[in-house]
N, CA, C and O atoms as a GROMACS GRO file, in nm:
protein
  580
    1UNK      N    1   3.201   5.482   5.794
    1UNK     CA    2   3.055   5.490   5.789
    1UNK      C    3   2.998   5.395   5.893
    1UNK      O    4   3.040   5.280   5.901
    2UNK      N    5   2.904   5.443   5.971
    2UNK     CA    6   2.839   5.358   6.071
    2UNK      C    7   2.708   5.306   6.015
    2UNK      O    8   2.661   5.351   5.910
    3UNK      N    9   2.650   5.211   6.085
    3UNK     CA   10   2.524   5.150   6.039
    3UNK      C   11   2.412   5.253   6.030
    3UNK      O   12   2.317   5.235   5.954
    4UNK      N   13   2.420   5.361   6.107
    4UNK     CA   14   2.314   5.460   6.106
    4UNK      C   15   2.328   5.562   5.993
    4UNK      O   16   2.233   5.635   5.964
    5UNK      N   17   2.444   5.567   5.929
    5UNK     CA   18   2.464   5.662   5.820
    5UNK      C   19   2.418   5.600   5.688
    5UNK      O   20   2.450   5.484   5.659
    6UNK      N   21   2.342   5.676   5.608
    6UNK     CA   22   2.300   5.623   5.479
    6UNK      C   23   2.419   5.611   5.384
    6UNK      O   24   2.516   5.686   5.395
    7UNK      N   25   2.409   5.517   5.292
    7UNK     CA   26   2.515   5.500   5.193
    7UNK      C   27   2.518   5.621   5.101
    7UNK      O   28   2.413   5.673   5.062
    8UNK      N   29   2.636   5.664   5.067
    8UNK     CA   30   2.650   5.774   4.972
    8UNK      C   31   2.652   5.716   4.830
    8UNK      O   32   2.665   5.595   4.812
    9UNK      N   33   2.638   5.804   4.733
    9UNK     CA   34   2.646   5.760   4.594
    9UNK      C   35   2.780   5.693   4.568
    9UNK      O   36   2.786   5.592   4.499
   10UNK      N   37   2.888   5.749   4.624
   10UNK     CA   38   3.020   5.689   4.607
   10UNK      C   39   3.024   5.549   4.667
   10UNK      O   40   3.083   5.458   4.609
   11UNK      N   41   2.963   5.532   4.785
   11UNK     CA   42   2.958   5.400   4.848
   11UNK      C   43   2.884   5.300   4.760
   11UNK      O   44   2.924   5.184   4.747
   12UNK      N   45   2.775   5.345   4.698
   12UNK     CA   46   2.697   5.257   4.611
   12UNK      C   47   2.779   5.215   4.489
   12UNK      O   48   2.776   5.098   4.449
   13UNK      N   49   2.851   5.309   4.432
   13UNK     CA   50   2.936   5.276   4.317
   13UNK      C   51   3.042   5.174   4.357
   13UNK      O   52   3.063   5.075   4.288
   14UNK      N   53   3.109   5.200   4.469
   14UNK     CA   54   3.210   5.105   4.517
   14UNK      C   55   3.150   4.969   4.544
   14UNK      O   56   3.206   4.866   4.507
   15UNK      N   57   3.034   4.969   4.607
   15UNK     CA   58   2.965   4.843   4.639
   15UNK      C   59   2.928   4.763   4.516
   15UNK      O   60   2.917   4.641   4.522
   16UNK      N   61   2.908   4.832   4.404
   16UNK     CA   62   2.875   4.766   4.278
   16UNK      C   63   3.002   4.730   4.200
   16UNK      O   64   2.994   4.678   4.088
   17UNK      N   65   3.117   4.757   4.260
   17UNK     CA   66   3.243   4.724   4.194
   17UNK      C   67   3.285   4.823   4.087
   17UNK      O   68   3.366   4.791   4.000
   18UNK      N   69   3.229   4.944   4.092
   18UNK     CA   70   3.262   5.047   3.993
   18UNK      C   71   3.355   5.151   4.053
   18UNK      O   72   3.347   5.184   4.172
   19UNK      N   73   3.444   5.201   3.969
   19UNK     CA   74   3.534   5.308   4.012
   19UNK      C   75   3.452   5.435   4.035
   19UNK      O   76   3.362   5.467   3.958
   20UNK      N   77   3.484   5.506   4.140
   20UNK     CA   78   3.412   5.631   4.173
   20UNK      C   79   3.480   5.746   4.098
   20UNK      O   80   3.598   5.773   4.118
   21UNK      N   81   3.403   5.812   4.013
   21UNK     CA   82   3.450   5.933   3.944
   21UNK      C   83   3.346   6.041   3.963
   21UNK      O   84   3.229   6.012   3.991
   22UNK      N   85   3.388   6.165   3.948
   22UNK     CA   86   3.292   6.276   3.960
   22UNK      C   87   3.181   6.263   3.857
   22UNK      O   88   3.065   6.292   3.886
   23UNK      N   89   3.216   6.219   3.736
   23UNK     CA   90   3.115   6.204   3.631
   23UNK      C   91   3.013   6.096   3.666
   23UNK      O   92   2.894   6.115   3.645
   24UNK      N   93   3.058   5.982   3.719
   24UNK     CA   94   2.965   5.875   3.755
   24UNK      C   95   2.874   5.917   3.870
   24UNK      O   96   2.755   5.888   3.870
   25UNK      N   97   2.931   5.984   3.968
   25UNK     CA   98   2.850   6.034   4.080
   25UNK      C   99   2.744   6.131   4.027
   25UNK      O  100   2.627   6.120   4.062
   26UNK      N  101   2.786   6.226   3.943
   26UNK     CA  102   2.693   6.324   3.887
   26UNK      C  103   2.587   6.257   3.801
   26UNK      O  104   2.470   6.296   3.803
   27UNK      N  105   2.627   6.157   3.725
   27UNK     CA  106   2.534   6.087   3.638
   27UNK      C  107   2.428   6.013   3.720
   27UNK      O  108   2.309   6.024   3.692
   28UNK      N  109   2.472   5.939   3.820
   28UNK     CA  110   2.378   5.865   3.904
   28UNK      C  111   2.283   5.960   3.976
   28UNK      O  112   2.163   5.933   3.985
   29UNK      N  113   2.334   6.070   4.027
   29UNK     CA  114   2.249   6.168   4.095
   29UNK      C  115   2.152   6.234   3.997
   29UNK      O  116   2.037   6.261   4.032
   30UNK      N  117   2.197   6.262   3.874
   30UNK     CA  118   2.111   6.322   3.773
   30UNK      C  119   1.996   6.229   3.739
   30UNK      O  120   1.881   6.272   3.730
   31UNK      N  121   2.027   6.100   3.719
   31UNK     CA  122   1.921   6.003   3.687
   31UNK      C  123   1.822   5.995   3.802
   31UNK      O  124   1.701   5.994   3.780
   32UNK      N  125   1.872   5.988   3.924
   32UNK     CA  126   1.783   5.975   4.040
   32UNK      C  127   1.700   6.101   4.065
   32UNK      O  128   1.588   6.092   4.114
   33UNK      N  129   1.755   6.217   4.033
   33UNK     CA  130   1.682   6.342   4.050
   33UNK      C  131   1.583   6.367   3.938
   33UNK      O  132   1.489   6.446   3.953
   34UNK      N  133   1.603   6.299   3.824
   34UNK     CA  134   1.519   6.322   3.707
   34UNK      C  135   1.397   6.234   3.705
   34UNK      O  136   1.364   6.168   3.804
   35UNK      N  137   1.330   6.235   3.593
   35UNK     CA  138   1.206   6.159   3.578
   35UNK      C  139   1.209   6.089   3.443
   35UNK      O  140   1.160   6.142   3.344
   36UNK      N  141   1.266   5.968   3.439
   36UNK     CA  142   1.274   5.890   3.317
   36UNK      C  143   1.342   5.970   3.206
   36UNK      O  144   1.285   5.990   3.098
   37UNK      N  145   1.462   6.015   3.234
   37UNK     CA  146   1.536   6.102   3.143
   37UNK      C  147   1.597   6.027   3.026
   37UNK      O  148   1.636   5.911   3.038
   38UNK      N  149   1.604   6.096   2.913
   38UNK     CA  150   1.677   6.046   2.798
   38UNK      C  151   1.824   6.081   2.812
   38UNK      O  152   1.863   6.157   2.901
   39UNK      N  153   1.906   6.025   2.724
   39UNK     CA  154   2.051   6.043   2.733
   39UNK      C  155   2.091   6.190   2.720
   39UNK      O  156   2.180   6.236   2.793
   40UNK      N  157   2.030   6.264   2.631
   40UNK     CA  158   2.065   6.406   2.613
   40UNK      C  159   2.037   6.486   2.741
   40UNK      O  160   2.118   6.568   2.781
   41UNK      N  161   1.922   6.461   2.803
   41UNK     CA  162   1.888   6.531   2.927
   41UNK      C  163   1.984   6.493   3.040
   41UNK      O  164   2.022   6.577   3.121
   42UNK      N  165   2.023   6.366   3.044
   42UNK     CA  166   2.118   6.321   3.145
   42UNK      C  167   2.253   6.389   3.123
   42UNK      O  168   2.314   6.438   3.218
   43UNK      N  169   2.298   6.394   2.998
   43UNK     CA  170   2.426   6.458   2.967
   43UNK      C  171   2.422   6.605   3.008
   43UNK      O  172   2.520   6.656   3.064
   44UNK      N  173   2.312   6.672   2.982
   44UNK     CA  174   2.298   6.813   3.020
   44UNK      C  175   2.306   6.828   3.172
   44UNK      O  176   2.373   6.919   3.222
   45UNK      N  177   2.238   6.741   3.246
   45UNK     CA  178   2.242   6.746   3.391
   45UNK      C  179   2.380   6.720   3.448
   45UNK      O  180   2.422   6.785   3.544
   46UNK      N  181   2.451   6.626   3.387
   46UNK     CA  182   2.588   6.597   3.432
   46UNK      C  183   2.678   6.716   3.403
   46UNK      O  184   2.760   6.753   3.487
   47UNK      N  185   2.664   6.776   3.285
   47UNK     CA  186   2.746   6.894   3.250
   47UNK      C  187   2.721   7.009   3.347
   47UNK      O  188   2.814   7.082   3.380
   48UNK      N  189   2.597   7.025   3.391
   48UNK     CA  190   2.566   7.130   3.489
   48UNK      C  191   2.639   7.105   3.620
   48UNK      O  192   2.681   7.199   3.687
   49UNK      N  193   2.654   6.979   3.656
   49UNK     CA  194   2.716   6.943   3.783
   49UNK      C  195   2.868   6.941   3.779
   49UNK      O  196   2.934   6.984   3.874
   50UNK      N  197   2.926   6.891   3.668
   50UNK     CA  198   3.072   6.871   3.667
   50UNK      C  199   3.144   6.932   3.548
   50UNK      O  200   3.266   6.920   3.537
   51UNK      N  201   3.073   6.997   3.460
   51UNK     CA  202   3.139   7.051   3.342
   51UNK      C  203   3.130   6.956   3.224
   51UNK      O  204   3.039   6.873   3.216
   52UNK      N  205   3.225   6.968   3.132
   52UNK     CA  206   3.219   6.892   3.007
   52UNK      C  207   3.226   6.741   3.030
   52UNK      O  208   3.304   6.692   3.111
   53UNK      N  209   3.143   6.670   2.955
   53UNK     CA  210   3.149   6.525   2.944
   53UNK      C  211   3.096   6.490   2.806
   53UNK      O  212   2.996   6.547   2.761
   54UNK      N  213   3.161   6.398   2.738
   54UNK     CA  214   3.117   6.361   2.604
   54UNK      C  215   2.992   6.276   2.612
   54UNK      O  216   2.967   6.210   2.713
   55UNK      N  217   2.915   6.276   2.506
   55UNK     CA  218   2.796   6.194   2.499
   55UNK      C  219   2.834   6.046   2.506
   55UNK      O  220   2.763   5.966   2.566
   56UNK      N  221   2.945   6.010   2.444
   56UNK     CA  222   2.991   5.871   2.449
   56UNK      C  223   3.024   5.828   2.592
   56UNK      O  224   2.994   5.716   2.632
   57UNK      N  225   3.084   5.918   2.669
   57UNK     CA  226   3.115   5.886   2.810
   57UNK      C  227   2.987   5.867   2.890
   57UNK      O  228   2.982   5.783   2.980
   58UNK      N  229   2.882   5.944   2.857
   58UNK     CA  230   2.753   5.928   2.924
   58UNK      C  231   2.694   5.791   2.890
   58UNK      O  232   2.648   5.719   2.978
   59UNK      N  233   2.696   5.755   2.761
   59UNK     CA  234   2.646   5.623   2.720
   59UNK      C  235   2.723   5.511   2.791
   59UNK      O  236   2.663   5.416   2.841
   60UNK      N  237   2.855   5.523   2.795
   60UNK     CA  238   2.939   5.420   2.858
   60UNK      C  239   2.906   5.407   3.007
   60UNK      O  240   2.894   5.296   3.059
   61UNK      N  241   2.893   5.521   3.075
   61UNK     CA  242   2.864   5.519   3.219
   61UNK      C  243   2.723   5.464   3.245
   61UNK      O  244   2.703   5.388   3.340
   62UNK      N  245   2.626   5.502   3.162
   62UNK     CA  246   2.490   5.449   3.180
   62UNK      C  247   2.488   5.298   3.162
   62UNK      O  248   2.420   5.226   3.236
   63UNK      N  249   2.563   5.249   3.063
   63UNK     CA  250   2.571   5.105   3.041
   63UNK      C  251   2.628   5.036   3.165
   63UNK      O  252   2.575   4.934   3.209
   64UNK      N  253   2.734   5.091   3.220
   64UNK     CA  254   2.797   5.032   3.340
   64UNK      C  255   2.703   5.038   3.460
   64UNK      O  256   2.693   4.940   3.534
   65UNK      N  257   2.635   5.149   3.479
   65UNK     CA  258   2.542   5.164   3.591
   65UNK      C  259   2.423   5.070   3.578
   65UNK      O  260   2.377   5.013   3.677
   66UNK      N  261   2.372   5.054   3.456
   66UNK     CA  262   2.260   4.962   3.434
   66UNK      C  263   2.304   4.818   3.457
   66UNK      O  264   2.231   4.740   3.518
   67UNK      N  265   2.422   4.782   3.408
   67UNK     CA  266   2.473   4.646   3.427
   67UNK      C  267   2.494   4.616   3.576
   67UNK      O  268   2.479   4.501   3.619
   68UNK      N  269   2.529   4.717   3.653
   68UNK     CA  270   2.551   4.701   3.797
   68UNK      C  271   2.421   4.706   3.877
   68UNK      O  272   2.421   4.684   3.998
   69UNK      N  273   2.309   4.736   3.809
   69UNK     CA  274   2.180   4.741   3.878
   69UNK      C  275   2.154   4.869   3.953
   69UNK      O  276   2.064   4.874   4.038
   70UNK      N  277   2.232   4.975   3.925
   70UNK     CA  278   2.212   5.102   3.995
   70UNK      C  279   2.111   5.193   3.924
   70UNK      O  280   2.052   5.280   3.988
   71UNK      N  281   2.091   5.173   3.795
   71UNK     CA  282   1.989   5.244   3.719
   71UNK      C  283   1.917   5.141   3.632
   71UNK      O  284   1.967   5.031   3.609
   72UNK      N  285   1.801   5.178   3.586
   72UNK     CA  286   1.723   5.090   3.498
   72UNK      C  287   1.701   5.160   3.366
   72UNK      O  288   1.664   5.278   3.362
   73UNK      N  289   1.722   5.087   3.258
   73UNK     CA  290   1.697   5.137   3.124
   73UNK      C  291   1.560   5.088   3.080
   73UNK      O  292   1.530   4.969   3.089
   74UNK      N  293   1.478   5.180   3.033
   74UNK     CA  294   1.350   5.141   2.975
   74UNK      C  295   1.346   5.197   2.834
   74UNK      O  296   1.403   5.303   2.807
   75UNK      N  297   1.279   5.127   2.746
   75UNK     CA  298   1.270   5.172   2.608
   75UNK      C  299   1.134   5.136   2.551
   75UNK      O  300   1.118   5.035   2.481
   76UNK      N  301   1.033   5.221   2.582
   76UNK     CA  302   0.901   5.194   2.525
   76UNK      C  303   0.908   5.197   2.372
   76UNK      O  304   0.980   5.280   2.316
   77UNK      N  305   0.837   5.108   2.304
   77UNK     CA  306   0.840   5.107   2.157
   77UNK      C  307   0.814   5.246   2.100
   77UNK      O  308   0.723   5.317   2.142
   78UNK      N  309   0.896   5.285   2.003
   78UNK     CA  310   0.882   5.415   1.940
   78UNK      C  311   0.944   5.530   2.018
   78UNK      O  312   0.929   5.646   1.979
   79UNK      N  313   1.011   5.500   2.127
   79UNK     CA  314   1.070   5.602   2.213
   79UNK      C  315   1.219   5.574   2.232
   79UNK      O  316   1.260   5.458   2.235
   80UNK      N  317   1.300   5.678   2.245
   80UNK     CA  318   1.441   5.654   2.276
   80UNK      C  319   1.455   5.598   2.417
   80UNK      O  320   1.364   5.610   2.499
   81UNK      N  321   1.569   5.539   2.445
   81UNK     CA  322   1.595   5.484   2.578
   81UNK      C  323   1.584   5.593   2.683
   81UNK      O  324   1.624   5.708   2.660
   82UNK      N  325   1.531   5.556   2.797
   82UNK     CA  326   1.522   5.644   2.912
   82UNK      C  327   1.577   5.569   3.032
   82UNK      O  328   1.580   5.446   3.033
   83UNK      N  329   1.619   5.644   3.131
   83UNK     CA  330   1.681   5.583   3.249
   83UNK      C  331   1.616   5.635   3.376
   83UNK      O  332   1.573   5.750   3.384
   84UNK      N  333   1.610   5.546   3.476
   84UNK     CA  334   1.552   5.582   3.604
   84UNK      C  335   1.633   5.521   3.716
   84UNK      O  336   1.705   5.422   3.698
   85UNK      N  337   1.620   5.582   3.833
   85UNK     CA  338   1.692   5.534   3.950
   85UNK      C  339   1.613   5.435   4.034
   85UNK      O  340   1.668   5.377   4.128
   86UNK      N  341   1.487   5.416   4.003
   86UNK     CA  342   1.405   5.320   4.079
   86UNK      C  343   1.434   5.180   4.024
   86UNK      O  344   1.392   5.146   3.913
   87UNK      N  345   1.503   5.100   4.102
   87UNK     CA  346   1.545   4.967   4.057
   87UNK      C  347   1.505   4.861   4.158
   87UNK      O  348   1.484   4.890   4.276
   88UNK      N  349   1.496   4.738   4.112
   88UNK     CA  350   1.480   4.624   4.200
   88UNK      C  351   1.342   4.596   4.254
   88UNK      O  352   1.327   4.509   4.340
   89UNK      N  353   1.240   4.667   4.208
   89UNK     CA  354   1.107   4.643   4.264
   89UNK      C  355   1.004   4.599   4.161
   89UNK      O  356   0.886   4.588   4.194
   90UNK      N  357   1.046   4.573   4.038
   90UNK     CA  358   0.958   4.522   3.932
   90UNK      C  359   0.833   4.609   3.912
   90UNK      O  360   0.723   4.557   3.893
   91UNK      N  361   0.850   4.741   3.916
   91UNK     CA  362   0.738   4.829   3.886
   91UNK      C  363   0.724   4.842   3.734
   91UNK      O  364   0.808   4.796   3.658
   92UNK      N  365   0.615   4.906   3.694
   92UNK     CA  366   0.586   4.919   3.551
   92UNK      C  367   0.571   5.067   3.515
   92UNK      O  368   0.598   5.154   3.598
   93UNK      N  369   0.528   5.095   3.393
   93UNK     CA  370   0.521   5.233   3.346
   93UNK      C  371   0.393   5.262   3.270
   93UNK      O  372   0.336   5.176   3.203
   94UNK      N  373   0.349   5.387   3.283
   94UNK     CA  374   0.242   5.443   3.203
   94UNK      C  375   0.308   5.537   3.103
   94UNK      O  376   0.392   5.618   3.141
   95UNK      N  377   0.270   5.527   2.975
   95UNK     CA  378   0.328   5.613   2.872
   95UNK      C  379   0.215   5.685   2.799
   95UNK      O  380   0.119   5.624   2.754
   96UNK      N  381   0.229   5.817   2.788
   96UNK     CA  382   0.129   5.898   2.717
   96UNK      C  383   0.154   5.888   2.566
   96UNK      O  384   0.265   5.915   2.519
   97UNK      N  385   0.053   5.849   2.492
   97UNK     CA  386   0.064   5.838   2.346
   97UNK      C  387   0.079   5.975   2.279
   97UNK      O  388   0.126   5.984   2.166
   98UNK      N  389   0.039   6.080   2.349
   98UNK     CA  390   0.043   6.213   2.290
   98UNK      C  391   0.176   6.284   2.314
   98UNK      O  392   0.242   6.324   2.218
   99UNK      N  393   0.216   6.300   2.439
   99UNK     CA  394   0.337   6.377   2.470
   99UNK      C  395   0.458   6.291   2.504
   99UNK      O  396   0.570   6.342   2.512
  100UNK      N  397   0.437   6.162   2.524
  100UNK     CA  398   0.548   6.073   2.556
  100UNK      C  399   0.587   6.068   2.702
  100UNK      O  400   0.686   6.003   2.737
  101UNK      N  401   0.512   6.136   2.789
  101UNK     CA  402   0.543   6.133   2.932
  101UNK      C  403   0.543   5.989   2.982
  101UNK      O  404   0.462   5.907   2.940
  102UNK      N  405   0.636   5.960   3.074
  102UNK     CA  406   0.646   5.827   3.133
  102UNK      C  407   0.639   5.842   3.284
  102UNK      O  408   0.710   5.924   3.342
  103UNK      N  409   0.553   5.763   3.347
  103UNK     CA  410   0.542   5.765   3.493
  103UNK      C  411   0.542   5.621   3.545
  103UNK      O  412   0.503   5.528   3.475
  104UNK      N  413   0.588   5.606   3.669
  104UNK     CA  414   0.591   5.475   3.733
  104UNK      C  415   0.452   5.435   3.779
  104UNK      O  416   0.369   5.519   3.813
  105UNK      N  417   0.428   5.304   3.779
  105UNK     CA  418   0.307   5.249   3.836
  105UNK      C  419   0.344   5.114   3.899
  105UNK      O  420   0.414   5.033   3.838
  106UNK      N  421   0.296   5.092   4.020
  106UNK     CA  422   0.322   4.966   4.087
  106UNK      C  423   0.235   4.857   4.024
  106UNK      O  424   0.142   4.886   3.950
  107UNK      N  425   0.267   4.730   4.054
  107UNK     CA  426   0.184   4.620   4.007
  107UNK      C  427   0.041   4.643   4.052
  107UNK      O  428   0.018   4.696   4.160
  108UNK      N  429  -0.054   4.606   3.970
  108UNK     CA  430  -0.194   4.639   3.992
  108UNK      C  431  -0.255   4.572   4.115
  108UNK      O  432  -0.329   4.637   4.188
  109UNK      N  433  -0.228   4.445   4.138
  109UNK     CA  434  -0.296   4.372   4.244
  109UNK      C  435  -0.198   4.280   4.316
  109UNK      O  436  -0.121   4.209   4.251
  110UNK      N  437  -0.201   4.281   4.447
  110UNK     CA  438  -0.124   4.185   4.524
  110UNK      C  439   0.026   4.198   4.506
  110UNK      O  440   0.077   4.301   4.463
  111UNK      N  441   0.096   4.091   4.540
  111UNK     CA  442   0.242   4.089   4.534
  111UNK      C  443   0.288   4.045   4.396
  111UNK      O  444   0.282   3.927   4.363
  112UNK      N  445   0.334   4.139   4.316
  112UNK     CA  446   0.389   4.114   4.182
  112UNK      C  447   0.311   4.008   4.105
  112UNK      O  448   0.368   3.907   4.064
  113UNK      N  449   0.179   4.030   4.084
  113UNK     CA  450   0.098   3.929   4.015
  113UNK      C  451   0.145   3.904   3.872
  113UNK      O  452   0.121   3.798   3.816
  114UNK      N  453   0.211   4.002   3.816
  114UNK     CA  454   0.257   3.989   3.678
  114UNK      C  455   0.368   3.885   3.665
  114UNK      O  456   0.405   3.850   3.553
  115UNK      N  457   0.422   3.836   3.776
  115UNK     CA  458   0.528   3.737   3.769
  115UNK      C  459   0.474   3.595   3.760
  115UNK      O  460   0.551   3.499   3.750
  116UNK      N  461   0.342   3.580   3.765
  116UNK     CA  462   0.282   3.448   3.752
  116UNK      C  463   0.224   3.437   3.611
  116UNK      O  464   0.112   3.481   3.585
  117UNK      N  465   0.301   3.378   3.523
  117UNK     CA  466   0.257   3.361   3.384
  117UNK      C  467   0.159   3.244   3.374
  117UNK      O  468   0.168   3.148   3.450
  118UNK      N  469   0.068   3.254   3.280
  118UNK     CA  470  -0.027   3.145   3.258
  118UNK      C  471   0.048   3.016   3.225
  118UNK      O  472   0.007   2.907   3.267
  119UNK      N  473   0.156   3.027   3.149
  119UNK     CA  474   0.240   2.911   3.115
  119UNK      C  475   0.384   2.960   3.113
  119UNK      O  476   0.425   3.028   3.019
  120UNK      N  477   0.463   2.926   3.216
  120UNK     CA  478   0.601   2.974   3.223
  120UNK      C  479   0.698   2.895   3.138
  120UNK      O  480   0.815   2.931   3.129
  121UNK      N  481   0.651   2.785   3.075
  121UNK     CA  482   0.732   2.703   2.985
  121UNK      C  483   0.865   2.663   3.046
  121UNK      O  484   0.965   2.645   2.976
  122UNK      N  485   0.865   2.648   3.178
  122UNK     CA  486   0.985   2.603   3.248
  122UNK      C  487   1.082   2.713   3.289
  122UNK      O  488   1.185   2.685   3.350
  123UNK      N  489   1.050   2.838   3.256
  123UNK     CA  490   1.137   2.950   3.293
  123UNK      C  491   1.123   2.980   3.441
  123UNK      O  492   1.014   2.966   3.497
  124UNK      N  493   1.231   3.023   3.505
  124UNK     CA  494   1.227   3.075   3.641
  124UNK      C  495   1.213   3.226   3.627
  124UNK      O  496   1.313   3.296   3.616
  125UNK      N  497   1.092   3.276   3.628
  125UNK     CA  498   1.064   3.418   3.602
  125UNK      C  499   1.100   3.502   3.723
  125UNK      O  500   1.059   3.471   3.835
  126UNK      N  501   1.177   3.611   3.701
  126UNK     CA  502   1.213   3.699   3.811
  126UNK      C  503   1.180   3.845   3.783
  126UNK      O  504   1.199   3.931   3.869
  127UNK      N  505   1.130   3.874   3.663
  127UNK     CA  506   1.096   4.012   3.630
  127UNK      C  507   0.997   4.012   3.515
  127UNK      O  508   1.000   3.924   3.428
  128UNK      N  509   0.909   4.111   3.514
  128UNK     CA  510   0.815   4.131   3.404
  128UNK      C  511   0.821   4.278   3.366
  128UNK      O  512   0.836   4.365   3.452
  129UNK      N  513   0.809   4.306   3.238
  129UNK     CA  514   0.809   4.444   3.192
  129UNK      C  515   0.674   4.473   3.128
  129UNK      O  516   0.640   4.419   3.023
  130UNK      N  517   0.597   4.558   3.195
  130UNK     CA  518   0.464   4.592   3.148
  130UNK      C  519   0.460   4.742   3.120
  130UNK      O  520   0.506   4.822   3.201
  131UNK      N  521   0.406   4.777   3.005
  131UNK     CA  522   0.389   4.919   2.972
  131UNK      C  523   0.241   4.941   2.943
  131UNK      O  524   0.182   4.877   2.856
  132UNK      N  525   0.183   5.033   3.019
  132UNK     CA  526   0.045   5.073   2.995
  132UNK      C  527   0.049   5.197   2.906
  132UNK      O  528   0.125   5.290   2.933
  133UNK      N  529  -0.031   5.198   2.801
  133UNK     CA  530  -0.037   5.311   2.708
  133UNK      C  531  -0.170   5.383   2.723
  133UNK      O  532  -0.273   5.320   2.747
  134UNK      N  533  -0.167   5.514   2.710
  134UNK     CA  534  -0.289   5.594   2.717
  134UNK      C  535  -0.257   5.740   2.694
  134UNK      O  536  -0.155   5.773   2.633
  135UNK      N  537  -0.343   5.826   2.742
  135UNK     CA  538  -0.324   5.971   2.729
  135UNK      C  539  -0.321   6.028   2.871
  135UNK      O  540  -0.410   6.003   2.951
  136UNK      N  541  -0.215   6.106   2.900
  136UNK     CA  542  -0.199   6.162   3.034
  136UNK      C  543  -0.306   6.268   3.060
  136UNK      O  544  -0.370   6.316   2.967
  137UNK      N  545  -0.326   6.304   3.187
  137UNK     CA  546  -0.430   6.403   3.221
  137UNK      C  547  -0.408   6.538   3.150
  137UNK      O  548  -0.505   6.600   3.106
  138UNK      N  549  -0.282   6.584   3.138
  138UNK     CA  550  -0.258   6.714   3.073
  138UNK      C  551  -0.300   6.710   2.927
  138UNK      O  552  -0.366   6.802   2.879
  139UNK      N  553  -0.262   6.604   2.855
  139UNK     CA  554  -0.296   6.593   2.713
  139UNK      C  555  -0.447   6.570   2.694
  139UNK      O  556  -0.506   6.618   2.598
  140UNK      N  557  -0.506   6.495   2.786
  140UNK     CA  558  -0.650   6.469   2.780
  140UNK      C  559  -0.727   6.600   2.797
  140UNK      O  560  -0.824   6.625   2.726
  141UNK      N  561  -0.684   6.683   2.891
  141UNK     CA  562  -0.747   6.813   2.915
  141UNK      C  563  -0.728   6.904   2.795
  141UNK      O  564  -0.820   6.974   2.755
  142UNK      N  565  -0.606   6.904   2.737
  142UNK     CA  566  -0.576   6.990   2.623
  142UNK      C  567  -0.661   6.952   2.501
  142UNK      O  568  -0.702   7.039   2.425
  143UNK      N  569  -0.687   6.823   2.482
  143UNK     CA  570  -0.763   6.782   2.364
  143UNK      C  571  -0.912   6.810   2.378
  143UNK      O  572  -0.983   6.817   2.278
  144UNK      N  573  -0.960   6.828   2.502
  144UNK     CA  574  -1.102   6.861   2.521
  144UNK      C  575  -1.126   7.011   2.528
  144UNK      O  576  -1.241   7.055   2.531
  145UNK      N  577  -1.018   7.090   2.530
  145UNK     CA  578  -1.033   7.236   2.540
  145UNK      C  579  -1.058   7.297   2.404
  145UNK      O  580  -1.073   7.419   2.392
   0.00000   0.00000   0.00000
């Protein structure tokens, strides 16, 4: 691979110290192609790509990928865990109270303002998790119809 070639999914797995398997490649690609997918949806996407995989194998691979920083696990209160491929930028989420849709949202103002706590109590803060709750445009339109 030369400097001008983008890293492949396999390269990313190797770089994170993970063994490259067809299931892990398919899982990482499924998460990145999806939109805050739950485990069942991820398993279905992986099965479409590589055939049978157990739900336990999906959970195990997601745990390894999240620990390696290749995927991010989010779990809004009252919702099952979801996974996304957008990592390392401290973005936040909007969650619809009606349909459960989850979308990304960048920090509201300036450079990661949410990382400046009013009182950090001596912690070296490197990440903040903010969830905005509301009703998405589709559900808002449906309720006024």
